[in-house]
C-alpha positions, 0 to 999 in steps of 0.5 A: 381419776383413770378407770382401772384397766383389767390388769388392775392398773389405770388407764392411761388418760389418753385411752380414757379420752379415746373411750369417751368418744365416737368415730363420726360416720359420713353415711348411715352403715348401721345393718345388723342388731344389737347396737346402737348406730344409725342406719339406713332403715325406718322404724322405731328409734332415736333420730326423725326421718319421716311422717306418714299416714297410719294404716289400720294393720299397724300398732297403734303404738307407733301413731304420733299422737302430737302430730295427730292430734294438730290433723285429721287422720293419725299418723306414724313418725319414723325414726332410722333404726338402730344397727350395729356398725360393720368395721373392716380393717384392710391391714398391710403387713409388708417389708416396708414396715419394718422401718423407723427412725423415730419413737417406734417402728411404722410395724409398731404404729400399725399394730398401736393403731389396730388396737386403738381402733378396736377399742373404740369401734368394737363398742355399741354393738360393732363388729370388726373384721380384717383382711391382712395383706402384702404382695399378696392377700394373706389372710382374712379373719371375719367380723367378731363383736364383744371384748372376747371377739376383740380380743380373739381378732387382736391376737390372730392380728398380731400373730399373723402381721409379726410374721415376715411375708414373702418378698415382692412389691406390696399388692394394695390393689388386689387386697382393695378388689377382694375387699370389695368382693368379700364386704357385701353390707355398707360397712366402716373400711379403713386401710392401713399402710404406708402407701409405699405402694405401685399405682393401680390402686385407686379405681379399686379403691373409688370402687370400694367408696361408693357403697361404704365409709372408706378410711385410708390410714398413712403411716409415715416415718420422718425420713421417708419426707427427708433424710439428714446429712449423714455421709455415705448410706446403702439404702435397701428396698425392703420389699424387693432387695434393691439397692443404691448407695448415696451421698447424704452430705450433698445438699442438692441430693437433699432436696431432691428427695425432699421435694420428691418426697412432697410430690408423692404425698401429694399425689397420694392425698389427690388420688385418695380426694378423687377417689372419694376416702379420708385421710388418717395421717399417723407418723411414727414421731407421735404417739399413736393415740394423740393422732387418733383422738385429734383425728376424730375431733377434727372429723366430728368437728367437720361433720357437724358444720355439714350437717348445720349447713344442711339444715341451717 
């Protein structure tokens, strides 16, 4: 049975599954105390790192007595300390998100994804902050931990992303550069956007991924990949207001649109791979929670394979 939520209702099955999962990290990113993520720091912990010879000034309780018994001098077993994880959401709030032809608008899918991510990542001592942008960086919300910190962050993000931003092209590059200057500790950085942006973000993304674990969550709608034959339609760019009238009954036009969309998606994948960022695909045509759970399971399996190759 599903556990009740704070309102007395039972939590949906998907959320119960999500609560049993953890975000598989590709690097040891735990930094602040009071958490249980693996860190780069050595000291008391669970995950073995190394052994070294005991020095007389150290606490004798740290001695590895099993290893010491097999040698002629005492040794200390070193482990990776458990620390809390810092998570930053670089969040697109541009006008292009006000589009959706399936279950929900892209903006609604983004808001649902943010809620699920905070539930998943604010546990185990994690702290979550956010950088909200469109044609410029709009707001920066500092890292918050715990249940009340998570709820505070969600309410601020919801208010900020619900407000209509300034017209203009989405400036992802500036948001990533700002994130690079702001985020000092090794962190998990999740960039949530539809990636309908101008080029120039690739280098800042690559620079960010040198120090942090970066995931690009691309939110899309099925009609961005292909258009149906529905007659004469006027398309408008939500960010610039530019309009164009097209005849969607033209088979040649629909095919050109489909090929162009495929090419654009392939370029995005290649750019993210070159930038060493992982891709999380979210579509408005399916429940966001199902897509997130599927991504986490694939990522866990991939990480387990890499670990087996490394230590096998």
